[in-house]
N, CA, C and O atoms as a GROMACS GRO file, in nm:
protein
  412
    1MET      N    1   2.729  -2.339  -0.057
    1MET     CA    2   2.714  -2.208   0.086
    1MET      C    3   2.592  -2.089   0.036
    1MET      O    4   2.493  -2.155   0.066
    2SER      N    5   2.559  -2.011   0.004
    2SER     CA    6   2.516  -1.899  -0.035
    2SER      C    7   2.535  -1.705   0.010
    2SER      O    8   2.474  -1.622   0.077
    3LYS      N    9   2.662  -1.711  -0.081
    3LYS     CA   10   2.688  -1.549   0.027
    3LYS      C   11   2.564  -1.442   0.047
    3LYS      O   12   2.462  -1.412  -0.016
    4LEU      N   13   2.634  -1.398   0.180
    4LEU     CA   14   2.492  -1.284   0.259
    4LEU      C   15   2.548  -1.198   0.141
    4LEU      O   16   2.657  -1.223   0.090
    5THR      N   17   2.462  -1.085   0.098
    5THR     CA   18   2.461  -0.985   0.045
    5THR      C   19   2.348  -0.882   0.142
    5THR      O   20   2.269  -0.912   0.231
    6LEU      N   21   2.388  -0.727   0.066
    6LEU     CA   22   2.317  -0.627   0.135
    6LEU      C   23   2.336  -0.528   0.088
    6LEU      O   24   2.440  -0.465   0.064
    7THR      N   25   2.226  -0.507   0.072
    7THR     CA   26   2.223  -0.335  -0.085
    7THR      C   27   2.150  -0.270  -0.013
    7THR      O   28   2.103  -0.331   0.083
    8GLU      N   29   2.116  -0.141  -0.029
    8GLU     CA   30   2.038   0.007  -0.018
    8GLU      C   31   2.003  -0.025  -0.133
    8GLU      O   32   2.077  -0.063  -0.224
    9GLN      N   33   1.833  -0.005  -0.137
    9GLN     CA   34   1.759   0.023  -0.252
    9GLN      C   35   1.743   0.112  -0.247
    9GLN      O   36   1.750   0.170  -0.356
   10SER      N   37   1.711   0.200  -0.118
   10SER     CA   38   1.689   0.359  -0.164
   10SER      C   39   1.755   0.394  -0.014
   10SER      O   40   1.805   0.313   0.065
   11PRO      N   41   1.737   0.550   0.004
   11PRO     CA   42   1.810   0.591   0.159
   11PRO      C   43   1.747   0.531   0.236
   11PRO      O   44   1.625   0.545   0.226
   12GLY      N   45   1.824   0.399   0.394
   12GLY     CA   46   1.703   0.377   0.440
   12GLY      C   47   1.647   0.202   0.435
   12GLY      O   48   1.634   0.126   0.531
   13HIS      N   49   1.623   0.177   0.302
   13HIS     CA   50   1.650   0.061   0.287
   13HIS      C   51   1.649  -0.033   0.242
   13HIS      O   52   1.595  -0.046   0.133
   14PHE      N   53   1.694  -0.116   0.293
   14PHE     CA   54   1.813  -0.250   0.257
   14PHE      C   55   1.751  -0.359   0.271
   14PHE      O   56   1.679  -0.393   0.365
   15THR      N   57   1.800  -0.461   0.102
   15THR     CA   58   1.762  -0.575   0.124
   15THR      C   59   1.845  -0.681   0.130
   15THR      O   60   1.919  -0.687   0.032
   16VAL      N   61   1.859  -0.766   0.209
   16VAL     CA   62   1.943  -0.866   0.191
   16VAL      C   63   1.921  -1.008   0.129
   16VAL      O   64   1.839  -1.099   0.143
   17GLU      N   65   2.022  -0.986   0.061
   17GLU     CA   66   1.991  -1.169  -0.020
   17GLU      C   67   2.072  -1.281   0.003
   17GLU      O   68   2.185  -1.254   0.044
   18GLY      N   69   2.043  -1.402  -0.014
   18GLY     CA   70   2.136  -1.519   0.026
   18GLY      C   71   2.087  -1.591   0.149
   18GLY      O   72   1.967  -1.601   0.175
   19SER      N   73   2.173  -1.635   0.216
   19SER     CA   74   2.179  -1.742   0.330
   19SER      C   75   2.190  -1.619   0.463
   19SER      O   76   2.254  -1.517   0.439
   20LEU      N   77   2.130  -1.636   0.589
   20LEU     CA   78   2.151  -1.618   0.698
   20LEU      C   79   2.234  -1.785   0.845
   20LEU      O   80   2.204  -1.852   0.944
   21THR      N   81   2.335  -1.762   0.754
   21THR     CA   82   2.363  -1.933   0.860
   21THR      C   83   2.494  -1.940   0.909
   21THR      O   84   2.594  -1.940   0.837
   22PHE      N   85   2.495  -1.944   0.999
   22PHE     CA   86   2.637  -2.045   1.038
   22PHE      C   87   2.754  -1.974   0.948
   22PHE      O   88   2.828  -1.887   0.994
   23ALA      N   89   2.762  -2.026   0.800
   23ALA     CA   90   2.848  -2.084   0.708
   23ALA      C   91   2.854  -1.960   0.670
   23ALA      O   92   2.971  -1.932   0.644
   24SER      N   93   2.738  -1.816   0.645
   24SER     CA   94   2.770  -1.725   0.569
   24SER      C   95   2.787  -1.578   0.618
   24SER      O   96   2.810  -1.477   0.552
   25ILE      N   97   2.770  -1.596   0.759
   25ILE     CA   98   2.807  -1.471   0.846
   25ILE      C   99   2.933  -1.482   0.911
   25ILE      O  100   2.949  -1.594   0.961
   26ASP      N  101   3.034  -1.399   0.927
   26ASP     CA  102   3.151  -1.389   0.936
   26ASP      C  103   3.184  -1.263   1.063
   26ASP      O  104   3.093  -1.182   1.077
   27LYS      N  105   3.275  -1.248   1.130
   27LYS     CA  106   3.322  -1.073   1.163
   27LYS      C  107   3.273  -0.968   1.062
   27LYS      O  108   3.196  -0.875   1.086
   28GLN      N  109   3.343  -1.006   0.923
   28GLN     CA  110   3.335  -0.898   0.847
   28GLN      C  111   3.133  -0.902   0.791
   28GLN      O  112   3.075  -0.824   0.715
   29THR      N  113   3.096  -0.983   0.842
   29THR     CA  114   2.983  -0.950   0.810
   29THR      C  115   2.896  -0.853   0.914
   29THR      O  116   2.820  -0.765   0.874
   30LEU      N  117   2.913  -0.876   1.019
   30LEU     CA  118   2.917  -0.816   1.138
   30LEU      C  119   2.959  -0.643   1.122
   30LEU      O  120   2.878  -0.554   1.146
   31GLN      N  121   3.082  -0.623   1.083
   31GLN     CA  122   3.143  -0.474   1.104
   31GLN      C  123   3.095  -0.415   0.950
   31GLN      O  124   3.104  -0.292   0.941
   32SER      N  125   3.050  -0.477   0.842
   32SER     CA  126   3.010  -0.396   0.696
   32SER      C  127   2.864  -0.355   0.783
   32SER      O  128   2.820  -0.247   0.744
   33PHE      N  129   2.800  -0.404   0.869
   33PHE     CA  130   2.695  -0.353   0.923
   33PHE      C  131   2.662  -0.211   1.035
   33PHE      O  132   2.571  -0.196   1.116
   34LYS      N  133   2.801  -0.104   0.990
   34LYS     CA  134   2.835  -0.039   1.033
   34LYS      C  135   2.734   0.088   0.907
   34LYS      O  136   2.778   0.185   0.845
   35PHE      N  137   2.637   0.049   0.909
   35PHE     CA  138   2.566   0.186   0.807
   35PHE      C  139   2.429   0.271   0.882
   35PHE      O  140   2.363   0.371   0.851
   36LEU      N  141   2.427   0.186   0.980
   36LEU     CA  142   2.317   0.240   1.036
   36LEU      C  143   2.395   0.343   1.126
   36LEU      O  144   2.316   0.379   1.213
   37LYS      N  145   2.514   0.404   1.142
   37LYS     CA  146   2.562   0.536   1.179
   37LYS      C  147   2.461   0.633   1.086
   37LYS      O  148   2.434   0.585   0.976
   38GLY      N  149   2.423   0.719   1.106
   38GLY     CA  150   2.332   0.852   1.032
   38GLY      C  151   2.242   0.804   1.028
   38GLY      O  152   2.176   0.901   1.067
   39MET      N  153   2.170   0.730   1.013
   39MET     CA  154   2.050   0.731   1.006
   39MET      C  155   1.928   0.786   1.101
   39MET      O  156   1.954   0.865   1.192
   40ASP      N  157   1.827   0.753   1.084
   40ASP     CA  158   1.670   0.815   1.207
   40ASP      C  159   1.647   0.706   1.209
   40ASP      O  160   1.678   0.653   1.316
   41SER      N  161   1.570   0.595   1.084
   41SER     CA  162   1.503   0.460   1.085
   41SER      C  163   1.566   0.403   0.958
   41SER      O  164   1.636   0.469   0.881
   42MET      N  165   1.530   0.261   0.942
   42MET     CA  166   1.574   0.197   0.778
   42MET      C  167   1.520   0.066   0.850
   42MET      O  168   1.503   0.022   0.964
   43CYS      N  169   1.500   0.021   0.697
   43CYS     CA  170   1.375  -0.055   0.640
   43CYS      C  171   1.507  -0.192   0.643
   43CYS      O  172   1.620  -0.144   0.646
   44ILE      N  173   1.504  -0.346   0.641
   44ILE     CA  174   1.573  -0.423   0.607
   44ILE      C  175   1.475  -0.532   0.560
   44ILE      O  176   1.421  -0.596   0.650
   45ASP      N  177   1.447  -0.559   0.443
   45ASP     CA  178   1.397  -0.676   0.358
   45ASP      C  179   1.494  -0.790   0.342
   45ASP      O  180   1.610  -0.795   0.301
   46LEU      N  181   1.377  -0.915   0.402
   46LEU     CA  182   1.429  -1.036   0.381
   46LEU      C  183   1.381  -1.127   0.305
   46LEU      O  184   1.383  -1.247   0.334
   47ALA      N  185   1.326  -1.070   0.182
   47ALA     CA  186   1.193  -1.185   0.122
   47ALA      C  187   1.337  -1.250   0.058
   47ALA      O  188   1.325  -1.370   0.080
   48LYS      N  189   1.445  -1.232   0.001
   48LYS     CA  190   1.556  -1.215  -0.124
   48LYS      C  191   1.610  -1.398   0.040
   48LYS      O  192   1.652  -1.512   0.017
   49VAL      N  193   1.589  -1.353   0.126
   49VAL     CA  194   1.700  -1.480   0.188
   49VAL      C  195   1.637  -1.614   0.191
   49VAL      O  196   1.526  -1.645   0.234
   50GLN      N  197   1.775  -1.724   0.108
   50GLN     CA  198   1.657  -1.863   0.062
   50GLN      C  199   1.698  -1.938   0.182
   50GLN      O  200   1.603  -2.000   0.230
   51THR      N  201   1.846  -1.956   0.268
   51THR     CA  202   1.800  -2.042   0.378
   51THR      C  203   1.886  -1.919   0.502
   51THR      O  204   1.962  -1.823   0.494
   52THR      N  205   1.821  -1.991   0.601
   52THR     CA  206   1.824  -1.943   0.777
   52THR      C  207   1.842  -2.044   0.823
   52THR      O  208   1.821  -2.156   0.776
   53ASP      N  209   1.916  -1.991   0.998
   53ASP     CA  210   1.940  -2.127   1.070
   53ASP      C  211   1.921  -2.010   1.185
   53ASP      O  212   1.859  -1.908   1.158
   54SER      N  213   1.988  -2.036   1.338
   54SER     CA  214   1.945  -1.950   1.430
   54SER      C  215   2.097  -1.832   1.412
   54SER      O  216   2.099  -1.716   1.455
   55ALA      N  217   2.226  -1.910   1.327
   55ALA     CA  218   2.268  -1.776   1.352
   55ALA      C  219   2.226  -1.668   1.289
   55ALA      O  220   2.298  -1.569   1.298
   56GLY      N  221   2.119  -1.660   1.222
   56GLY     CA  222   2.066  -1.532   1.112
   56GLY      C  223   1.973  -1.488   1.226
   56GLY      O  224   2.051  -1.400   1.263
   57LEU      N  225   1.873  -1.478   1.311
   57LEU     CA  226   1.814  -1.461   1.397
   57LEU      C  227   1.945  -1.417   1.537
   57LEU      O  228   1.903  -1.366   1.641
   58ALA      N  229   2.046  -1.435   1.526
   58ALA     CA  230   2.106  -1.409   1.598
   58ALA      C  231   2.164  -1.297   1.541
   58ALA      O  232   2.193  -1.205   1.618
   59LEU      N  233   2.200  -1.281   1.360
   59LEU     CA  234   2.224  -1.131   1.321
   59LEU      C  235   2.161  -1.021   1.363
   59LEU      O  236   2.198  -0.915   1.413
   60MET      N  237   1.994  -1.098   1.314
   60MET     CA  238   1.917  -0.970   1.365
   60MET      C  239   1.938  -0.899   1.515
   60MET      O  240   1.972  -0.781   1.502
   61ILE      N  241   1.929  -0.928   1.604
   61ILE     CA  242   1.963  -0.914   1.707
   61ILE      C  243   2.040  -0.859   1.771
   61ILE      O  244   2.037  -0.803   1.880
   62GLU      N  245   2.164  -0.890   1.644
   62GLU     CA  246   2.307  -0.784   1.637
   62GLU      C  247   2.258  -0.629   1.579
   62GLU      O  248   2.299  -0.521   1.620
   63TRP      N  249   2.171  -0.650   1.486
   63TRP     CA  250   2.127  -0.563   1.422
   63TRP      C  251   2.011  -0.468   1.515
   63TRP      O  252   2.006  -0.346   1.497
   64ILE      N  253   1.928  -0.530   1.604
   64ILE     CA  254   1.870  -0.446   1.672
   64ILE      C  255   1.925  -0.446   1.824
   64ILE      O  256   1.850  -0.452   1.921
   65ARG      N  257   2.047  -0.441   1.832
   65ARG     CA  258   2.122  -0.432   1.942
   65ARG      C  259   2.194  -0.279   1.886
   65ARG      O  260   2.184  -0.175   1.951
   66LEU      N  261   2.245  -0.287   1.789
   66LEU     CA  262   2.350  -0.194   1.681
   66LEU      C  263   2.211  -0.033   1.670
   66LEU      O  264   2.219   0.082   1.714
   67SER      N  265   2.166  -0.062   1.639
   67SER     CA  266   2.030  -0.005   1.618
   67SER      C  267   1.957   0.069   1.711
   67SER      O  268   1.889   0.159   1.662
   68ARG      N  269   1.952   0.052   1.860
   68ARG     CA  270   1.934   0.090   1.931
   68ARG      C  271   2.102   0.174   1.988
   68ARG      O  272   2.094   0.296   1.971
   69MET      N  273   2.161   0.154   2.013
   69MET     CA  274   2.278   0.204   2.030
   69MET      C  275   2.271   0.374   1.935
   69MET      O  276   2.254   0.490   1.972
   70GLY      N  277   2.292   0.313   1.811
   70GLY     CA  278   2.254   0.434   1.774
   70GLY      C  279   2.155   0.477   1.729
   70GLY      O  280   2.153   0.549   1.629
   71ARG      N  281   2.057   0.444   1.790
   71ARG     CA  282   1.911   0.525   1.812
   71ARG      C  283   1.791   0.568   1.697
   71ARG      O  284   1.702   0.646   1.666
   72VAL      N  285   1.877   0.435   1.660
   72VAL     CA  286   1.821   0.415   1.473
   72VAL      C  287   1.674   0.318   1.512
   72VAL      O  288   1.687   0.210   1.570
   73LYS      N  289   1.485   0.388   1.457
   73LYS     CA  290   1.407   0.312   1.434
   73LYS      C  291   1.452   0.192   1.337
   73LYS      O  292   1.499   0.242   1.235
   74LEU      N  293   1.454   0.028   1.331
   74LEU     CA  294   1.451  -0.025   1.274
   74LEU      C  295   1.332  -0.145   1.284
   74LEU      O  296   1.268  -0.191   1.379
   75SER      N  297   1.334  -0.174   1.111
   75SER     CA  298   1.214  -0.238   1.079
   75SER      C  299   1.251  -0.358   1.034
   75SER      O  300   1.366  -0.341   0.996
   76PHE      N  301   1.212  -0.510   1.009
   76PHE     CA  302   1.241  -0.588   0.884
   76PHE      C  303   1.061  -0.609   0.805
   76PHE      O  304   0.943  -0.574   0.812
   77LYS      N  305   1.130  -0.668   0.756
   77LYS     CA  306   0.991  -0.706   0.655
   77LYS      C  307   1.057  -0.812   0.532
   77LYS      O  308   1.158  -0.838   0.467
   78ASN      N  309   0.893  -0.854   0.563
   78ASN     CA  310   0.912  -1.048   0.452
   78ASN      C  311   1.034  -1.123   0.537
   78ASN      O  312   1.133  -1.175   0.486
   79ILE      N  313   1.009  -1.117   0.651
   79ILE     CA  314   1.108  -1.259   0.764
   79ILE      C  315   1.066  -1.369   0.735
   79ILE      O  316   0.950  -1.404   0.752
   80PRO      N  317   1.167  -1.446   0.682
   80PRO     CA  318   1.119  -1.593   0.657
   80PRO      C  319   1.110  -1.667   0.739
   80PRO      O  320   1.184  -1.687   0.835
   81ALA      N  321   1.009  -1.720   0.707
   81ALA     CA  322   0.840  -1.835   0.832
   81ALA      C  323   1.014  -1.902   0.875
   81ALA      O  324   1.025  -1.842   0.982
   82GLN      N  325   1.127  -1.969   0.864
   82GLN     CA  326   1.212  -2.027   1.008
   82GLN      C  327   1.330  -1.905   1.091
   82GLN      O  328   1.413  -1.935   1.177
   83LEU      N  329   1.312  -1.804   1.050
   83LEU     CA  330   1.296  -1.696   1.136
   83LEU      C  331   1.254  -1.679   1.248
   83LEU      O  332   1.304  -1.715   1.354
   84LEU      N  333   1.116  -1.597   1.221
   84LEU     CA  334   0.980  -1.575   1.305
   84LEU      C  335   0.953  -1.739   1.356
   84LEU      O  336   0.883  -1.739   1.458
   85ALA      N  337   0.993  -1.884   1.309
   85ALA     CA  338   1.004  -1.948   1.430
   85ALA      C  339   1.078  -1.954   1.546
   85ALA      O  340   1.050  -1.955   1.666
   86LEU      N  341   1.181  -1.959   1.480
   86LEU     CA  342   1.287  -1.925   1.571
   86LEU      C  343   1.245  -1.816   1.667
   86LEU      O  344   1.222  -1.845   1.784
   87ALA      N  345   1.231  -1.656   1.609
   87ALA     CA  346   1.203  -1.553   1.697
   87ALA      C  347   1.103  -1.631   1.836
   87ALA      O  348   1.135  -1.650   1.953
   88LYS      N  349   0.944  -1.671   1.746
   88LYS     CA  350   0.863  -1.710   1.876
   88LYS      C  351   0.959  -1.805   2.035
   88LYS      O  352   0.977  -1.770   2.152
   89LEU      N  353   0.984  -1.885   1.985
   89LEU     CA  354   1.090  -1.979   2.032
   89LEU      C  355   1.100  -1.960   2.194
   89LEU      O  356   1.086  -2.032   2.293
   90SER      N  357   1.155  -1.731   2.147
   90SER     CA  358   1.267  -1.641   2.251
   90SER      C  359   1.152  -1.552   2.314
   90SER      O  360   1.151  -1.508   2.429
   91GLY      N  361   1.042  -1.530   2.204
   91GLY     CA  362   0.954  -1.380   2.212
   91GLY      C  363   0.970  -1.312   2.191
   91GLY      O  364   0.911  -1.215   2.239
   92LEU      N  365   1.046  -1.304   2.116
   92LEU     CA  366   1.113  -1.178   2.009
   92LEU      C  367   1.019  -1.172   1.970
   92LEU      O  368   0.976  -1.066   2.016
   93ASP      N  369   0.908  -1.236   1.880
   93ASP     CA  370   0.814  -1.209   1.769
   93ASP      C  371   0.744  -1.146   1.834
   93ASP      O  372   0.647  -1.119   1.762
   94GLU      N  373   0.729  -1.090   1.957
   94GLU     CA  374   0.637  -1.008   2.016
   94GLU      C  375   0.691  -0.868   2.016
   94GLU      O  376   0.604  -0.793   2.061
   95THR      N  377   0.799  -0.803   1.984
   95THR     CA  378   0.869  -0.724   1.957
   95THR      C  379   0.798  -0.659   1.878
   95THR      O  380   0.729  -0.705   1.787
   96GLU      N  381   0.816  -0.509   1.920
   96GLU     CA  382   0.823  -0.386   1.733
   96GLU      C  383   0.889  -0.454   1.608
   96GLU      O  384   0.829  -0.453   1.500
   97TYR      N  385   1.047  -0.532   1.624
   97TYR     CA  386   1.137  -0.549   1.576
   97TYR      C  387   1.070  -0.696   1.447
   97TYR      O  388   1.108  -0.724   1.333
   98PHE      N  389   0.995  -0.740   1.507
   98PHE     CA  390   0.933  -0.890   1.453
   98PHE      C  391   0.799  -0.917   1.471
   98PHE      O  392   0.746  -1.017   1.520
   99ALA      N  393   0.727  -0.770   1.404
   99ALA     CA  394   0.606  -0.723   1.374
   99ALA      C  395   0.558  -0.754   1.271
   99ALA      O  396   0.623  -0.701   1.180
  100THR      N  397   0.460  -0.826   1.226
  100THR     CA  398   0.426  -0.847   1.058
  100THR      C  399   0.380  -0.789   0.995
  100THR      O  400   0.260  -0.814   0.997
  101HIS      N  401   0.417  -0.667   0.888
  101HIS     CA  402   0.299  -0.625   0.886
  101HIS      C  403   0.262  -0.606   0.759
  101HIS      O  404   0.356  -0.592   0.680
  102THR      N  405   0.110  -0.601   0.699
  102THR     CA  406   0.139  -0.637   0.537
  102THR      C  407   0.081  -0.512   0.480
  102THR      O  408  -0.035  -0.472   0.490
  103HIS      N  409   0.187  -0.456   0.415
  103HIS     CA  410   0.163  -0.326   0.360
  103HIS      C  411   0.127  -0.341   0.250
  103HIS      O  412   0.100  -0.243   0.181
   0.00000   0.00000   0.00000
């Protein structure tokens, strides 16, 4: 199991590293994402995610929910193919959060 870490690279830009799986996501993980408070917008880079499953998608949905509650404009980049495939099954890939941008 690879531990999940979230690192602020610059104000509003975060990198997730490790696994987004049932084994690596727990209640403490969810509580650690109170980083949304006080921000207008943020981007979460998932390029360093090693493995993922449906728990990873559930966590992303939770981040979206929290961002909506806090009125924070949230975006993801470098979403792993596994997560995009799961998002596609539920139609989430059509939302602005999962739009694949080429910057």
